C-alpha positions in Angstrom: -38.7 27.5 -15.6 -39.8 28.0 -19.1 -36.3 28.9 -20.8 -35.3 25.7 -19.3 -38.0 23.4 -20.8 -37.3 25.4 -24.2 -33.7 24.5 -23.9 -34.2 20.6 -23.3 -36.6 20.4 -26.3 -34.6 22.1 -28.7 -31.9 20.0 -27.8 -34.2 16.9 -27.9 -34.8 18.5 -31.7 -31.6 18.2 -32.5 -30.6 14.8 -30.9 -33.5 13.2 -33.5 -31.8 15.3 -36.2 -28.7 13.8 -35.4 -30.1 9.4 -35.2 -32.3 10.5 -38.4 -29.0 11.7 -40.1 -27.0 9.2 -38.6 -29.1 6.4 -40.1 -29.1 7.7 -43.5 -25.6 7.8 -43.7 -25.1 4.6 -42.8 -27.5 3.2 -45.3 -25.7 5.5 -47.5 -22.5 4.1 -47.1 -23.7 0.6 -46.6 -25.1 0.9 -50.3 -21.4 2.0 -51.3 -19.4 -0.6 -49.4 -21.5 -3.7 -51.2 -21.4 -1.6 -54.3 -17.6 -1.1 -54.7 -16.3 -3.5 -51.9 -14.7 -0.8 -50.0 -11.3 -2.1 -48.3 -11.7 -0.9 -44.3 -8.3 -2.1 -43.4 -6.7 -0.1 -40.3 -3.9 2.4 -41.5 -0.4 1.3 -40.1 0.4 2.6 -36.4 3.0 5.4 -36.6 6.8 4.6 -36.2 7.6 3.8 -32.6 3.7 2.8 -31.7 2.4 -1.1 -31.2 0.5 -2.0 -34.3 -3.0 -1.7 -34.3 -5.2 -4.3 -32.6 -6.7 -6.8 -35.2 -10.8 -6.6 -35.2 -11.0 -8.9 -32.8 -10.0 -7.4 -29.9 -11.7 -4.3 -30.8 -14.5 -3.2 -28.6 -16.6 -1.4 -31.6 -19.2 0.3 -29.2 -16.7 2.2 -26.7 -14.1 3.9 -28.9 -12.6 6.8 -28.0 -13.2 9.7 -29.2 -10.6 11.8 -31.0 -9.3 15.2 -29.4 -11.4 18.0 -31.4 -8.0 20.6 -31.0 -5.8 17.7 -33.1 -8.6 16.7 -35.4 -10.0 18.4 -38.6 -13.6 19.0 -38.7 -14.6 15.7 -40.0 -16.7 13.2 -37.6 -14.8 11.4 -35.1 -14.5 7.7 -35.6 -15.8 6.6 -32.5 -18.0 7.5 -29.3 -16.5 7.2 -25.4 -19.0 5.3 -23.5 -17.9 7.5 -20.5 -19.8 10.6 -19.8 -19.1 13.9 -21.7 -17.8 16.3 -19.0 -16.2 20.0 -20.0 -13.0 20.8 -21.3 -11.3 24.0 -20.4 -8.4 26.2 -22.2 -6.1 24.7 -20.3 -5.5 21.1 -21.7 -3.1 20.9 -24.2 -3.3 18.7 -27.8 -3.1 15.4 -27.0 -2.7 15.3 -23.2 -5.6 15.6 -20.1 -5.5 16.1 -16.7 -5.8 12.7 -15.7 -6.5 8.9 -17.0 -9.7 7.9 -14.7 -12.1 9.9 -12.9 -13.1 13.2 -13.5 -10.2 14.6 -15.5 -10.8 11.5 -18.2 -14.4 12.0 -18.7 -14.7 14.5 -21.4 -14.5 13.8 -24.9 -12.7 10.2 -24.6 -9.3 9.6 -23.9 -6.4 11.3 -25.5 -3.7 9.6 -27.1 0.1 10.5 -27.9 1.0 14.0 -29.2 0.6 14.3 -32.7 -0.9 10.8 -33.7 -3.2 10.3 -36.5 -6.0 8.0 -36.0 -6.8 5.4 -38.8 -8.2 6.5 -41.7 -7.7 10.4 -40.5 -6.5 12.9 -43.1 -3.9 15.2 -42.6 -4.8 18.3 -40.5 -5.6 21.5 -42.2 -4.5 24.4 -41.1 -8.1 26.0 -41.6 -9.6 23.4 -39.8 -12.6 25.1 -37.4 -12.3 24.5 -34.0 -14.2 24.6 -30.7 -13.9 28.4 -29.2 -12.7 29.3 -32.3 -14.3 32.5 -33.9 -13.7 31.6 -37.9 -17.3 30.3 -38.6 -20.6 32.2 -37.5 -23.2 31.1 -34.9 -25.2 30.2 -37.3 -23.1 27.7 -38.5 -21.7 26.2 -35.3 -25.1 24.0 -34.6 -25.1 22.5 -37.7 -21.1 21.6 -37.7 -21.7 19.9 -34.3 -24.6 17.9 -36.0 -22.6 16.9 -38.7 -19.6 15.6 -36.2 -22.4 13.8 -34.1 -24.4 12.1 -37.3 -20.8 10.9 -38.6 -19.5 9.4 -35.3 -23.3 7.5 -35.1 -22.8 6.6 -38.3 -19.4 4.9 -37.9 -20.5 3.7 -35.2 -23.7 1.4 -36.6 -21.2 0.7 -39.3 -18.8 -1.4 -36.7 -21.5 -3.0 -34.7 -21.8 -6.1 -37.0 -18.3 -7.2 -36.4 -18.8 -7.5 -32.9 -22.5 -9.4 -33.4 -20.5 -11.5 -36.0 -18.5 -13.0 -33.5 -22.0 -14.7 -31.5 -20.8 -13.6 -28.0 -19.2 -11.2 -25.9 -16.0 -9.5 -26.1 -14.4 -11.2 -22.6 -12.5 -7.8 -22.8 -15.5 -6.0 -22.9 -18.7 -6.9 -21.6 -21.2 -4.9 -21.0 -22.5 -3.4 -17.3 -24.6 -1.5 -15.3 -23.0 2.1 -14.1 -21.6 -0.2 -11.1 -19.7 -2.5 -13.3 -16.2 -2.5 -14.0 -15.2 -2.9 -18.1 -12.5 -3.3 -20.1 -11.4 -2.6 -23.8 -9.0 -1.8 -26.4 -8.8 1.5 -28.3 -8.8 1.3 -31.9 -5.2 2.3 -32.1 -4.1 -0.9 -29.6 -1.8 1.9 -27.3 -4.4 2.0 -24.6 -6.5 0.3 -22.1 -10.0 1.3 -21.2 -11.8 0.2 -18.2 -15.0 1.5 -16.4 -15.8 1.4 -12.7 -19.3 3.5 -11.9 -19.3 4.2 -15.8 -16.4 6.1 -15.3 -13.9 5.7 -18.2 -10.0 5.1 -16.8 -7.8 5.0 -19.9 -4.0 3.2 -19.1 -1.7 3.6 -21.7 0.2 0.1 -22.5 4.2 0.2 -22.3 5.9 0.3 -25.5 7.9 -2.5 -24.3 4.7 -5.0 -25.2 3.5 -5.4 -28.6 0.5 -7.4 -28.0 -1.5 -8.4 -24.7 -1.3 -11.8 -25.9 2.3 -12.0 -24.8 1.6 -11.1 -21.2 1.1 -14.1 -18.4 -2.4 -15.0 -18.0 -2.3 -18.2 -15.9 -2.5 -18.4 -12.2 1.0 -17.5 -10.3 3.4 -20.0 -9.3 3.9 -18.9 -5.8 1.2 -19.8 -3.3 0.8 -19.1 0.3 0.6 -20.8 3.3 -0.4 -19.3 6.7 2.5 -19.3 9.0 1.0 -17.0 12.0 -1.5 -15.0 13.2 -1.5 -12.0 15.8 -4.1 -11.3 18.1 -6.5 -13.0 20.0 -10.3 -12.0 20.3 -11.0 -11.2 24.2 -12.5 -7.9 23.3 -16.3 -8.9 22.8 -16.3 -12.8 23.0 -16.1 -15.5 25.4 -15.8 -19.4 25.9 -12.5 -18.9 23.5 -9.7 -20.1 25.6 -8.7 -23.9 26.1 -6.1 -26.3 26.9 -6.0 -29.6 24.8 -4.8 -32.7 25.8 -1.5 -32.3 23.6 -0.8 -29.5 25.5 -1.5 -26.9 23.1 -3.8 -23.8 23.9 -6.9 -23.6 21.5 -8.2 -20.1 20.8 -9.8 -17.9 18.0 -9.5 -14.8 16.4 -11.6 -13.5 12.9 -12.5 -16.7 10.9 -9.5 -19.1 12.5 -9.0 -21.5 15.2 -5.6 -21.2 16.4 -3.8 -24.2 18.1 -0.4 -22.7 19.9 2.0 -24.6 21.0 4.4 -22.7 23.7 7.5 -22.3 23.4 10.3 -22.9 26.3 9.7 -20.1 28.4 6.8 -17.2 28.7 7.2 -14.9 26.0 10.3 -16.7 24.5 11.0 -18.2 20.8 11.5 -21.6 22.1 9.9 -24.3 19.9 6.9 -22.4 20.0 4.8 -23.1 17.0 0.8 -22.5 15.6 -1.5 -24.6 13.4 -5.0 -23.5 12.2 -8.1 -24.8 11.9 -9.4 -22.9 8.6 -13.0 -24.4 8.0 -15.5 -21.7 8.9 -16.3 -18.8 6.5 -17.0 -16.4 8.6 -16.2 -15.0 12.0 -15.5 -17.7 14.8 -17.5 -16.7 18.0 -17.3 -19.6 20.8 -15.4 -23.1 20.9 -16.0 -26.4 23.0 -13.2 -28.9 23.6 -14.9 -32.6 24.2 -13.7 -34.5 27.4 -11.4 -36.5 25.5 -8.8 -33.4 24.8 -8.7 -33.9 21.3 -12.2 -33.1 19.5 -12.9 -29.7 19.6 -16.7 -28.0 18.5 -16.7 -24.0 16.9 -19.3 -22.0 16.4 -19.6 -19.1 14.0 -21.8 -16.3 13.3 -24.0 -15.5 10.2 -22.6 -13.3 7.1 -23.2 -12.3 3.7 -21.2 -13.5 0.7 -19.7 -10.4 -2.2 -23.9 -10.9 -4.0 -25.4 -10.0 0.0 -26.6 -13.5 0.0 -26.9 -14.5 4.0 -24.1 -17.2 5.1 -25.9 -19.8 7.5 -24.0 -19.7 11.0 -22.9 -23.4 11.6 -21.1 -25.4 14.4 -18.3 -27.6 13.0 -16.6 -31.0 15.0 -13.0 -31.5 14.2 -10.2 -33.3 15.0 -7.4 -31.2 16.4 -4.7 -33.7 15.7 -5.6 -34.0 12.2 -7.6 -30.4 11.4 -10.0 -32.5 10.0 -13.5 -31.8 10.0 -15.7 -34.5 11.7 -19.3 -33.0 11.7 -21.0 -30.1 10.6 -24.2 -29.3 13.0 -26.9 -27.0 12.6 -26.9 -25.6 9.2 -29.9 -23.9 8.5 -31.2 -24.6 12.2 -29.5 -21.4 13.9 -30.1 -17.6 13.3 -27.5 -15.0 13.5 -24.7 -16.9 15.1 -23.8 -19.4 17.5 -23.4 -17.8 20.8 -22.5 -21.0 23.1 -21.8 -24.2 23.1 -21.1 -27.5 25.3 -20.3 -31.0 25.7 -21.5 -33.5 27.7 -19.6 -34.6 30.6 -21.1 -37.6 31.9 -21.3 -40.0 29.0 -18.5 -39.3 27.3 -19.5 -36.0 25.2 -21.8 -38.0 23.0 -24.0 -34.4 23.0 -23.6 -30.9 22.5 -25.7 -28.1 23.7 -26.1 -25.2 21.6 -27.4 -21.6 22.1 -27.9 -19.1 19.0 -28.0 -15.1 18.8 -31.5 -14.9 17.9 -34.2 -13.0 19.4 -35.5 -16.1 21.3 -31.8 -17.6 21.8 -32.8 -21.1 20.8 -31.2 -23.7 23.1 -30.6 -27.0 21.4 -29.3 -30.0 22.2 -27.4 -32.8 19.2 -25.9 -35.9 19.0 -22.6 -35.5 18.0 -22.2 -38.3 16.3 -25.2 -38.3 13.9 -25.5 -34.7 14.0 -29.5 -34.8 14.3 -30.8 -32.4 16.4 -32.9 -34.2 19.9 -34.4 -31.4 21.4 -34.7 -27.8 21.1 -36.8 -24.7 22.7 -36.7 -21.1 23.6 -34.3 -20.0 26.0 -35.6 -16.3 26.8 -35.3 -12.6 25.1 -32.1 -12.2 27.5 -28.8 -12.1 26.0 -27.5 -16.1 26.7 -23.6 -15.5 27.8 -22.6 -19.2 28.9 -24.0 -23.0 28.6 -23.1 -25.9 30.2 -23.8 -29.6 31.2 -23.7 -30.9 34.8 -20.2 -33.3 34.9 -22.5 -35.7 37.0 -25.8 -35.8 35.1 -26.3 -34.9 31.6 -30.3 -34.4 32.1 -29.0 -30.9 33.8 -28.2 -28.1 31.6 -27.4 -24.5 33.0 -27.3 -20.9 31.5 -27.0 -18.1 32.4 -26.4 -14.3 30.9 -28.2 -11.0 31.2 -30.7 -11.1 34.4 -31.0 -14.7 34.5 -29.6 -18.2 35.3 -31.9 -21.3 34.3 -32.0 -24.9 35.6 -33.1 -27.2 32.3 -34.2 -30.2 32.5 -33.6 -32.8 29.4 -35.8 -35.6 29.9 -33.5 -38.0 27.2 -31.3 -38.1 24.8 -33.0 -40.4 22.6 -36.6 -38.9 22.1 -38.0 -37.0 19.3 -37.4 -33.5 18.8 -39.5 -31.1 20.1 -40.3 -28.4 23.1 -41.9 -31.3 25.3 -38.1 -32.3 25.8 -36.6 -29.5 28.0 -38.1 -27.7 30.8 -36.5 -24.7 32.3 -36.6 -23.5 36.3 -35.4 -20.1 36.8 -33.0 -19.4 39.6 -34.4 -17.4 42.0 -32.4 -15.0 44.2 -34.5 -13.9 46.9 -33.0 -11.9 49.9 -29.8 -11.2 47.3 -29.3 -8.5 44.9 -30.6 -9.8 41.7 -27.1 -9.0 39.2 -27.5 -7.0 35.6 -25.4 -9.7 34.3 -23.9 -13.5 35.1 -21.3 -13.9 32.5 -19.8 -17.3 34.1 -20.4 -20.5 35.7 -18.7 -23.7 36.9 -19.8 -27.0 38.3 -17.6 -27.9 41.3 -17.4 -31.7 42.2 -20.0 -32.0 45.0 -22.4 -31.0 42.4 -22.8 -27.1 43.4 -22.5 -24.5 40.9 -20.6 -20.9 41.4 -21.9 -18.5 39.1 -19.6 -14.6 38.7 -22.0 -11.9 38.4 -21.4 -8.0 37.0 -21.8 -7.2 41.1 -18.4 -8.8 41.7 -20.4 -11.7 44.1 -19.5 -15.4 43.4 -23.1 -16.9 44.5 -23.1 -20.7 45.2 -26.2 -22.6 44.5 -26.9 -25.7 45.7 -29.6 -28.2 45.3 -32.2 -28.6 47.8 -32.5 -31.7 50.4 -35.4 -33.0 48.5 -33.6 -33.0 45.2 -30.3 -35.0 46.6 -32.6 -38.1 46.9 -33.8 -38.1 42.8 -30.2 -37.9 41.3 -29.8 -38.9 37.9 -31.8 -38.2 34.6 -35.6 -37.3 34.6 -35.6 -35.8 38.1 -38.1 -33.2 36.9 -38.4 -31.8 40.4 -35.1 -30.7 40.9 -34.2 -27.0 41.2 -31.0 -25.0 42.8 -31.0 -22.3 45.6 -28.1 -19.7 46.9 -26.5 -21.3 50.0 -23.8 -18.7 50.6 -22.3 -15.5 48.6 -18.6 -13.8 48.5 -17.8 -10.4 47.4 -14.8 -11.1 45.0 -14.0 -8.5 42.9 -14.8 -4.8 42.3 -16.8 -5.1 39.3 -18.1 -7.7 37.1 -16.3 -11.4 37.4 -15.7 -12.1 34.0 -14.2 -16.0 34.1 -14.5 -18.8 36.4 -12.0 -21.7 36.5 -12.4 -25.3 38.5 -8.5 -26.5 38.8 -7.3 -29.8 39.1 -7.0 -29.9 42.5 -10.2 -29.0 43.3 -10.0 -24.7 43.9 -11.2 -22.5 41.9 -9.7 -19.3 40.1 -12.0 -16.1 39.4 -11.0 -13.3 37.0 -12.2 -9.5 37.6 -13.2 -6.9 35.0 -12.1 -3.5 36.9 -9.8 -4.8 39.1 -8.2 -7.1 36.9 -7.4 -9.5 39.9 -6.9 -13.5 39.6 -8.1 -15.4 42.6 -7.5 -18.8 44.1 -10.4 -20.1 46.1 -10.3 -22.6 48.7 -13.2 -24.4 50.1 -16.3 -22.2 51.8 -14.8 -19.3 49.2 -11.6 -18.8 50.9 -9.0 -16.5 49.4 -5.8 -18.3 49.3 -3.6 -16.4 46.4 -4.1 -13.8 44.2 -2.1 -11.5 41.4 -3.0 -8.4 39.4 -2.9 -8.2 35.4 -0.9 -5.2 34.2 -3.5 -2.1 33.3 -2.5 -2.2 29.6 -3.4 -5.9 29.0 -6.7 -4.8 30.2 -9.3 -7.1 32.1 -9.6 -10.6 32.7 -11.7 -12.6 29.6 -10.9 -16.4 30.2 -8.7 -18.5 32.6 -7.0 -21.9 31.2 -5.3 -24.3 33.8 -1.9 -25.4 31.9 0.6 -28.0 32.8 1.8 -28.0 36.3 0.9 -24.8 38.0 1.1 -22.9 35.1 -2.4 -20.8 33.8 -3.0 -19.4 30.4 -4.9 -15.8 30.8 -6.9 -14.4 27.9 -7.7 -10.2 28.5 -10.2 -7.9 26.9 -7.3 -6.1 25.2 -6.9 -9.0 22.6 -3.7 -10.6 24.5 -3.0 -14.0 25.8 -0.9 -14.3 29.1 1.1 -17.4 30.5 2.7 -17.6 34.5 1.2 -18.5 37.4 0.2 -16.4 40.5 3.3 -16.5 42.3 5.9 -15.4 39.4 3.4 -13.5 37.4 2.4 -13.5 33.9 4.2 -12.6 30.9 2.4 -12.2 27.0 2.7 -14.8 24.6 0.0 -13.9 21.5 -1.0 -9.6 21.3 -2.7 -7.9 19.1 -4.5 -4.7 18.1 -8.0 -3.9 20.0 -9.9 -1.8 17.2 -9.9 -1.5 12.8 -6.4 -1.7 11.3 -5.4 0.3 8.4 -1.8 1.7 8.3 0.9 -1.3 7.5 4.8 -0.9 6.4 7.6 -3.5 6.1 11.2 -3.0 7.0 13.2 -2.4 4.2 16.2 -4.6 5.7 14.4 -7.0 8.2 11.5 -9.7 9.0 9.6 -6.8 10.9 6.6 -4.8 10.3 4.6 -2.1 11.9 0.8 -1.3 12.2 -1.6 0.9 13.5 -5.2 1.9 13.5 -8.0 2.7 15.5 -7.1 1.9 18.8 -4.3 4.6 18.4 -1.4 1.6 19.1 1.7 1.8 16.6 3.1 -1.6 16.9 6.4 -3.0 15.7 6.3 -6.7 15.2 9.5 -9.2 15.1 8.1 -11.5 12.2 11.0 -14.1 13.1 10.1 -14.2 16.4 6.5 -13.9 16.2 6.0 -11.3 18.9 5.5 -7.7 19.9 8.7 -5.9 19.7 7.2 -2.5 21.2 4.1 -0.4 21.0 3.5 3.2 21.3 0.6 5.3 22.4 -0.4 7.7 19.5 -3.3 9.5 21.4 -4.8 9.6 17.8 -5.9 7.4 15.0 -3.0 6.2 12.6 -4.0 5.0 9.6 -0.7 4.4 7.3 2.7 4.5 7.5 6.3 4.2 5.8 9.9 3.2 6.7 12.9 5.3 5.3 15.0 3.5 3.0 17.6 3.0 6.0 15.0 1.7 8.2 16.1 4.2 11.1 12.8 6.1 10.9 9.2 6.1 10.1 6.7 8.1 9.2 2.9 7.7 10.3 0.2 9.9 8.9 -2.8 10.3 11.7 -6.8 11.0 10.9 -6.1 14.7 12.0 -3.8 15.5 9.1 -0.6 15.6 11.7 2.0 13.3 10.7 5.1 12.3 12.9 8.5 10.8 12.4 9.6 8.4 15.1 13.0 6.7 15.6 12.7 3.1 15.4 15.1 2.4 18.2 14.5 4.9 20.7 10.6 5.5 19.9 11.2 9.3 20.2 9.2 11.5 17.9 11.6 13.6 15.6 9.1 15.3 13.7 5.8 16.5 14.2 4.0 18.2 11.2 0.5 18.8 10.1 -0.9 19.5 6.9 -4.8 20.5 6.7 -7.1 19.1 9.1 -7.9 16.2 6.8 -6.9 12.6 7.6 -4.2 11.2 5.7 -4.4 8.4 3.5 -0.8 7.5 2.8 2.4 8.6 3.4 5.6 6.8 1.1 9.4 8.2 0.9 11.3 7.9 -2.1 13.4 5.3 -3.2 16.5 7.3 -2.3 14.9 8.7 0.6 15.3 12.3 -0.4 11.7 13.2 -0.6 8.5 12.4 1.4 5.2 11.9 0.2 2.3 12.9 1.8 -1.2 11.8 0.4 -4.4 14.0 2.1 -8.0 13.3 1.7 -8.0 17.5 1.4 -7.2 16.4 -2.5 -3.6 17.3 -1.9 0.1 15.4 -1.8 2.6 17.2 0.6 6.2 16.8 -0.7 9.1 17.5 1.5 12.7 17.4 1.6 14.2 14.6 3.8 17.4 14.5 5.4 19.8 11.6 4.8 19.3 10.1 8.1 15.5 10.5 7.8 15.0 12.6 11.1 14.4 16.4 9.3 12.3 17.3 6.6 11.2 20.8 4.9 8.1 21.3 2.9 9.5 21.0 -0.9 6.1 21.9 -2.6 2.8 20.7 -3.1 1.0 18.5 -6.2 -2.4 19.7 -6.5 -4.7 18.6 -9.1 -6.7 15.7 -8.1 -10.3 16.3 -7.9 -11.0 13.9 -4.8 -9.0 12.7 -2.0 -5.9 10.9 -2.3 -6.1 6.5 -2.1 -2.6 5.5 -2.9 0.8 6.5 -4.5 4.2 5.3 -5.5 7.5 6.6 -6.6 9.2 6.2 -9.4 12.7 4.1 -9.4 15.1 7.3 -10.2 12.7 9.0 -7.4 11.5 11.8 -9.6 7.6 11.3 -10.2 4.8 10.3 -8.5 1.8 8.1 -9.8 -1.2 8.5 -7.6 -4.9 7.2 -7.6 -7.5 9.2 -5.9 -11.0 8.6 -4.7 -12.9 9.4 -8.0 -10.7 6.8 -9.7 -8.0 9.1 -11.4 -4.4 8.3 -12.1 -2.1 11.1 -12.4 1.4 11.5 -13.1 3.8 14.2 -10.9 7.6 15.4 -11.7 8.3 16.1 -8.1 11.9 17.0 -9.1 10.8 19.7 -11.5 8.4 21.6 -9.1 5.9 19.4 -8.3 4.1 19.9 -11.8 1.1 17.6 -13.1 2.4 15.8 -15.9 -0.5 16.5 -19.0 0.6 14.1 -21.6 0.0 10.7 -19.6 1.0 8.8 -22.6 4.8 9.9 -21.8 4.9 7.8 -18.1 3.7 4.6 -20.1 6.9 3.3 -19.6 8.2 4.8 -16.2 9.2 2.3 -13.7 7.7 2.2 -10.5 9.8 1.5 -7.6 6.6 -0.1 -5.4 3.7 -0.8 -6.8 0.7 0.0 -4.4 -1.9 1.9 -6.5 -5.0 -0.4 -7.3 -5.1 1.5 -10.5 -2.8 1.2 -13.3 -2.5 -0.7 -16.7 0.1 -3.4 -14.7 -2.5 -4.3 -12.4 -5.9 -3.5 -14.1 -6.9 -7.4 -14.5 -7.1 -7.5 -10.6 -10.7 -5.7 -11.1 -13.4 -7.9 -11.1 -16.6 -7.6 -13.1 -19.1 -5.9 -11.3 -16.8 -4.1 -9.1 -18.0 -0.4 -7.4 -14.4 0.5 -7.5 -14.2 -0.1 -3.7 -13.9 -3.8 -3.8 -9.8 -3.8 -3.6 -8.7 -1.8 -0.8 -4.7 -2.7 -0.9 -2.5 -4.3 -3.3 1.6 -4.8 -3.0 4.0 -5.9 -6.0 6.3 -8.3 -4.9 10.1 -7.0 -4.8 11.5 -9.1 -7.4 8.5 -8.1 -9.5 6.4 -11.3 -10.5 3.5 -11.2 -8.4 0.9 -9.1 -6.7 -0.9 -9.5 -3.9 -4.4 -8.2 -3.1 -6.9 -7.3 -0.2 -10.3 -6.9 -1.3 -13.8 -6.0 0.8 -14.8 -9.8 0.8 -12.6 -11.0 3.1 -9.7 -12.2 1.0 -6.4 -12.1 0.0 -5.5 -12.8 -3.5 -2.1 -13.7 -5.8 -1.9 -12.4 -9.1 0.7 -12.8 -11.9 2.6 -9.5 -12.3 1.6 -7.6 -14.9 -1.7 -8.7 -14.6 -2.8 -6.6 -17.4 -5.7 -8.9 -18.6 -9.4 -9.3 -17.8 -10.7 -11.4 -15.5 -7.5 -12.6 -14.8 -7.1 -15.9 -12.6 -6.0 -15.4 -9.0 -5.4 -18.1 -6.0 -7.6 -16.9 -3.2 -6.6 -17.4 0.8 -9.5 -17.0 3.1 -8.7 -16.7 6.8 -9.6 -12.8 7.6 -13.4 -12.2 9.2 -13.3 -8.7 7.8 -12.8 -6.7 4.9 -9.1 -6.7 4.3 -7.4 -3.4 4.7 -4.0 -3.7 3.6 -1.4 -6.0 2.5 2.6 -6.1 1.9 5.8 -8.2 1.3 8.6 -8.4 3.7 11.9 -6.9 2.5 12.7 -10.7 0.8 9.6 -11.5 -0.5 9.7 -14.5 2.0 6.5 -13.4 4.1 3.3 -11.3 3.1 1.5 -9.7 6.0 -2.2 -8.8 5.6 -4.4 -6.1 8.3 -8.3 -7.4 9.0 -9.9 -4.3 9.3 -12.8 -4.8 12.0 -11.6 -8.2 13.6 -8.4 -6.9 14.0 -6.2 -9.4 13.1 -2.7 -9.4 11.3 -2.0 -12.8 9.0 1.5 -13.6 8.6 1.7 -16.0 5.1 4.7 -17.5 4.4 5.6 -17.4 -0.2 5.9 -20.6 -1.2 7.8 -21.0 -4.4 5.2 -23.7 -6.4 1.8 -23.5 -6.0 -1.0 -26.5 -6.6 -0.3 -28.8 -9.8 -4.1 -28.4 -10.7 -4.9 -24.7 -9.9 -8.8 -23.6 -10.6 -9.5 -20.1 -12.6 -11.2 -17.3 -10.3 -12.2 -15.2 -12.8 -14.1 -12.7 -9.7 -13.4 -12.0 -6.2 -15.6 -14.9 -4.6 -15.7 -14.9 -1.1 -16.5 -18.6 -1.1 -13.6 -20.0 -3.0 -10.0 -20.8 -2.0 -7.3 -22.5 -3.4 -5.4 -22.5 -0.5 -5.9 -25.6 1.5 
């Protein structure tokens, strides 16, 4: 311990000497400069390289330190802001292991081979070098202090140029360890950005003479939401209704979908979707006004990208115009809106809301004015359903965990206060009290049916004395159980009153849909196929047609006699894997629900699905489109025939999850990026069905996140979890290209790497390195789409190589967006939601808004898409 403290003390003393020497040298040079009028013009760039940046573009405090292997024994011209790291004897002059991350955290960014720094004297043969024995041990500390002193003096000399500009250089704004910063090096041949304090150096292609000539505005293209795949039936209720127009309304993520069925169940017909996108976080519940036009939708609470809470709120909007009419309860609800209901007896004048706070506050609102009329603490148990009596708006019913509550509201015009609502608890008496009562429905005669977790339907009726005191203000009204019928095995999730007076019930465990007549006599039933899950919601369509929402996020259409077919399907868990077909408008997805799904982008339908038995995380089509490779979370990867769905290859590489699989553009190679820090390369047959190990790309110090092939199919660019950018010569034996400068002009068949010169402008200030999950360059190479961690999809111009580049921002996802891909003809962009399990298909439009606004950062609350 004493030796360690002694070394630290010695190092601190050396640093103090360094600072003193640097200050003295700076003052001396300043005097000399003032006395002689010294000219500090930078030297010209070497032949074949861009001219050096003007002083106004140079970030003086973050210059890259030259490599000692190619420098004389004089002090370097600048200091790197990145943390110092060890150098090894295997590094070659002018080269380095990586552009970012641990490989570039050494003494700065390497330059091209043999390049001299401005003002650098010619290299001498007898220059002392590190690890050289030409100098004695006693001279080495002195030489080291001399180099550092000269470097610090040079840094102090240059500080004035930045300060004289009177503000921060937008390309080199300072920030903390978690910030993203970028600056140009002195020679103008590279750009450096910082993620979590780690330097990432990217070389400017030789064809770019100045960064000012690169595009800097918004892209001319924009996006329009064309189709949403999926339905939130897994964990929500009150989520399926039919409007007066015949459209089916439901929700997923932050979008309320208005779906118009086509000519037949599952067929394309003239079906279509419209979307209400006024919410800023996930929608949790719906209610339809008695007029069949107005809709109320409640959202959950959330947080923005800065961690600030977004308050839950209820929107009342017009389903014909998609315009918001009223915003109710902003700041009045906690956590989220759990249940909604319009009053019926007075033409929908009032709205009842139950929030998700601990007390599950029950409130009544004036729909026209947006004012709260009454509020009371409901219960500490979860509330799953709420509704007004269709005969009397003074009667409100709630149900949920172990309770049915009957509320009496003593007026719609009184002042807000707890006294306006009075509760009477439903008594089960001799009947077994269930754990949950998920649903209830009002009968035409005023009785109430409840469905519970025991599979029973209970009939609640008013007592004789209650029937003599109808109308608002009957304080003594109560309900009691008058009948019980065992209807299903397992819980009853949904009850629906049909126009003919019969009742439909939907079972959980038995997946049965049963029609009940008077006296709860079963009239007809049907069973939902197992792979669709249990019945979550029921809505009555035209004629005998029914719409059924299921717990596996499917929407079925049909009737009890003919059965049901899916019209909307989706995943049920977090999504990560996405790839688009090389010649058709179809795409493939996979995720944590272990389902591999092929989607028809033209027909907006699921073409087929396959159970992978394991979590799928990545996928890619062979250029022929005949097979697709899928990477799993166990190190296995499969190759499937897209026509027969048969597995033609099953290989395991390591035991870590696979994060990326990518075929070369000629289809001769398959690259597989693993979390074991290795890229596995396989030779592939012409049809893609057979493969054999070709080699391994080893050199990353963290897990592989993204990779792309060059257009000639010989090279790979890869990113890793610690922000490295590496280049590999695959055809030459999977060799790491240590001189990254030579790869600056290489053309890439795809661009999905999130780190690189052509896309570094997509990173926002303050980024911690995880804010961007995926990006994709369009095939015509004009725009790049970005999936961020704040539920947004962005569209930038390509190349995007200017800091704080503006973007078009598109909202709708309710969770981090995990992947984006353009279809083969760039007509559509596909985006995947993470936890919301949604798939959005965006139509790419050629011309954007005429008055765009600049979006310098990834703001979760902003959107240029209307």
